N, C-alpha and C positions, 0 to 999 in steps of 0.2 A: 808839651808839644805832642799832638796826636800823631799816630803812626798808621799808615795804610799798609797792610800786609802784602798787597800786590806790588808795592814799590820796594826797591832795594834801599832807598834812603827815606828818612822821615820827612814829612812835609809840614810846613808851617801854615796853618789855616788862616791866621789873623793877618799875615803880612801881605805884601803885594803879590800879584800873580807872577810866578817866576818865568816870565817870557820877555825876551828882549823886544824892544819896540820894532815893529814891522818884521817880526820873525815868524816862521812857520810854527804851528802849535804841535808839540810832541805829546806822547802819551802821558808823561808826568804832568804837563801843563793842563791837559784836558781833565785828568783825574783831579787835580787841584781845583780847577774851575768847577767841576761837578760837585765836589764836596763842599765848596764854599757857596755855591749859588743855586743848588737844586731846589731847596725849599722856597726861596724867593721866586724862582722861575715857575714852579708849580702854582704858587699863589697868584702870580701875574697872569698865568694862563687860565686858571680857574675863574678869575674875575672876568675874563673875556669870553670864555666858552660856557660858563655856568655849570660845569661838571668836573668834579675832582678826578674821576677816572680818565676822562678824555684829556684833562690838563696833564696828568702824569704821562700819558702816551705821547702827547705833543712835546712835553719837556724832554723825554728821551729821544724823540725824533730830532729835536733841535741839536742835541749833542751828536747824534749820528751824522747829521748834515755838517756839523762843524768839523767832525773828524774826517769826513770825506772831501772837504774842500781841498782841491789840488791847486798847487802853484799860486796860492793867494797869500799875501802877507796881511796879517790882521793886526792893526794898530791897537785896538782896544777890544780884547776878546770878550769881555763882559757885555759891552754894548752890542757887539756883533751877535752874541748868543741871544740877547733879548730881541734884537731885530729879526733874527731867524724865527724865534718863537712867535713874535707878533705876526709875522708873515704866515706862519703855519696856522695860527688862529684864524686869520682872514681866509685862508684856503679852506679851513674846516667849515666856516660859515657859508662860503660859496658852495661847497659840496653838500651842505645840509641847511638849506635856507629855511628860515622861519618866516612864513608869509601868510597872507589870507587863506591860501589853500591848505595850510597846516592846522587851522583852527576849525572847530565845529560850530555850526550855527545852532544855538540852543533851541530855537523854534523847530528846526528840522529833526532834532534828536531828542525829543521829549521822552521817547520810549527808553532812553538810556538812563533815565533818572535812577538814583540809588534806591534799592529796596530796603535799605537800612531804616529802622524806625526813626521818626522825627522826634524833636524835643518834647512834643506833647505826649507821645507814647512813652518816652522815658519817665516823664513826670508822673503819668498815670501808674506806670509799673512801680515806681518808687513809693507812691502812696499806698498801693496795694500791698507791697512788701511791708511797709510800716504797720498796716492793719493786721497782717498775718503775724508779725513779730509780737504785737501787743496781744493778739489772741493766744499765741503760744505761751507768752509770759503769764497770761491770765488763767491758764489751765491749772488744775490741782497739781501739787508737786509730783506725786507718783505718776500721774497721767502724763505730765510734761516730760519726766525722765524716760518713761517707756517710749513715748513718741519720738523723742530726740535720739535715743539709742537705735530705734528701728529705722527712722527716716534719714537721719543725718550720719549716723555711724555705720549703718548697714547691718546691724545685728539681726539675727533671725529671732523669731518668736520663742523658739526653744532656748536659745542663748540668753535672751532677756529673762525668761521664766526662771532659769537656773541662777542667773546673776542676782535677781531680786528676791528669790525664794518664794515665788508665786506660781500658780498653775498657768499653762498656756491659755486656758480659757480666760483667766483674769487679764493676761497680756492683751488678748483680742478685745476684751471689753474696754480696756484703757485706750487702745488704738481707735476703736470705733467712737468712743466718747470724744477723743481729740479731733478726729476727722469730721464729725458732725458739727462740732463747735467751730472749726475752721471754715467749713462750708457755709455756715450761717454768716460768718464774718465777711465772706466774699460776696454774698448776695445782697 
C-alpha cells in the first residue's frame, strides 16, 4: 500500500475513490484522484493538443478547477475530471487555432529553403572522403604515421621529430609528400 507523505493516513491506489456518492471532494480524495489518474489524464490531453508540455499544464489546470468547484456534488469524480480536461483542450484550440493563416505557402516562401546540403552533396562528400581515406592508406608507412600524428592528433613537427627519432626537415618532407599525394587524389 503506497503512502503519500502529505496525508496523515495511507491511501490505497488500486481501490475505488474514497468519496461518497454525490459528496464534495476533500483534499484526500483529490490527492488520491491525482495519484491514480494523472498519467492517463496527461495522455488523454496530449492526444488532443499534440504537445506533452501543454498537456501537463492542462492536466494540472483540470485539478485546480476540480478543487475550486464550489457547492457542487460530483457523482463520478474521474468522469468529471476528464470532462473538465476535454473542455480545457477545446478552449486551448479555440485560443490557438490552427488554420490556413497559420501555414506557409511554399511558393511565397522559397527563400526560406534550407541551406543544408542536399543528398547529392552528402553522396559527393562521402565519395571524396573514401578517396582520401584510400590515398592516406596508400601512403608509405612512415609518411602515413607522420601525417596522421600531425593532422589528426595535432602533434607539432618538433614533437613528431622527437617521437620518431628523425629531423624536423624529414618530418616536413613526409608531410609535403603526403599532401601532394592527397592533392592529386582530389583533382
